[in-house]
C-alpha positions, 0 to 999 in steps of 0.5 A: 764133439757136441751134437748139433741135433736140436731137442725140438726135432726129437719126438717123445719116443726118440724118433727123429722128426726132420724139418720139412717145409711146404708140401712135404710137411703137409704130406707128413701130417696127412699120412700120420693122421689120415687113419682118424678120418677112416675111423671117424667114417665108421663112427659116423655110420654108427651114430648116424644109422645105428639107431634107425637100423636097430629100430628097423630090426625090431629093437624097442626104443627104450632098449636102443639107449642101452646099446649106446652105453657101449660108447662111454663104457668102452671108452672108460675101460679100453682107452686107459688099458690100451694106453698102458699096454701099448706103452709097454709093447715090445713088438717089432711093429712098434708100440701102437701099430699092433693094437691099431691093426688088431682092432681094425680087423675086429672093427671090419668083422663087426661092420660085416656082421652088422650089415648082414645080421639078418642074413647071418641069423637066417632071418630069425628076428631075436637072433638078428637083434642079438647079433647086431647088438653084440657086434655094436658093442664089440665095434665100440671097443675096437673103435676106442682101441684104434682111437687111443692108439692113433692119438698116442702115435701122434704124440709119440711121433711129433716133437713138443713144438709140433704137437699143436700142428698134429692136433690141428691135423687130427681135427681136420681128418676127423671132420673130413671123416664125418662129412664123408660118412654123413654124405654117404648116408644121405645118398641113395646107395642101393640105387647108386652102388647096388653091387656092394649090397642090397640095403643102405646099411650093407653098403655103408658098412662095406664102404666104412670097412674099405675106408678104415682099411685103406687109411689105417694102411697109409698111417701104419705104412708111413709111420715108422715107430721105434720098437722098445726092448724092455717094458717099464712094467709088466702087463700083469700090472695093468689093473694098477692103471685103473687104481692109479687113475682114481687115486690121481683124481684127488691130486689133480690141479683145480683147473684140470678138475674143472675141465673134467666137470665141463666135459662130464656135463657136456657129454651128457648133452652131446651123446644123445645129440650124436645118436638120436639126431638122425632119428629125430629128424627122420621122425619129423620127416615121416610125420610130414610125408607119410606112414612109418610103415612105408619102407620107402618113406622110412628110408628117405627119412633116415637119409634126411637125418643124415643130411642134417648131420652132414650139414653139422659135420661140414660146419664143424670141419670149416671151423676146425680149419678156420679157428686155429688161425685165431689161436696161439700155439703152446710153444709160441706162448712159452717162447714169448713168456721166456723172452719177455723178462729179458726184453724188459731188463734190456729196456731198463738198462738202456733207460 
């Protein structure tokens, strides 16, 4: 007897994707992608407050840019490596969830160290700076590990016909995380939530740790992966990932190469915007309101920078919701292109 199961209802990993409608369908996408909002909250705390915080610890402006090398460096190394290793993970928790959970724990430890670097280092400036810098580096690697695993689990759990919907919901969750992260950075948290810490950074890292923990828990709890028993390759072959990546660059289609070039030059401009916009706005605020040596003015200036990034994040979130209404899904385009010849032939036959 032939099976009636539709191929479109099966994900790439073989997971059965039930056909739900309305609220149930929305809830399923929310639970699958909500961890990205918690992760983006952490990322917004780093990008929005990382530079002002490091400068407040005594790090020179020229040295701050070296700290932010951690972002592209960790992305270059971590994402392909984690993708390869998780593809062949035989854990009972599944392929992606062990990496998500492990990296989340690492991220929370790093956030705690960043927020309380002065207290942990005993007030010694050099030790405080080094502790914060190392924590930021490890945090970036943890963030990229979580991001790679979360994006992979979305691809794993959704059938080809719903991949566009998954990407749309992921963009929305990233936008929500950005908005909430920069909004929290704008508020005077030591006055509003003094029980969470004595400084803005301490309270932000605490809230970021809680939000990341809760959202990752929701995604990991409600997403049921299908464990694999026999990996296709061994972990000892992980170095081949990088050699194959560089080798494949020579054989990529021209359109993909063009996309790579656009991304390369776009991020040259985008990365400084992310990490230095808050500092730039803060400098403008200080220049018009007082001395940078005044801590109250300095704190207000940093919050003004967060307000600017909040407006940017809110605009991005609105566009992430509105723009999909003006696009076509890949499945719809493929369906239209496959049906057009038949329609044309039938028209000729009736003429």
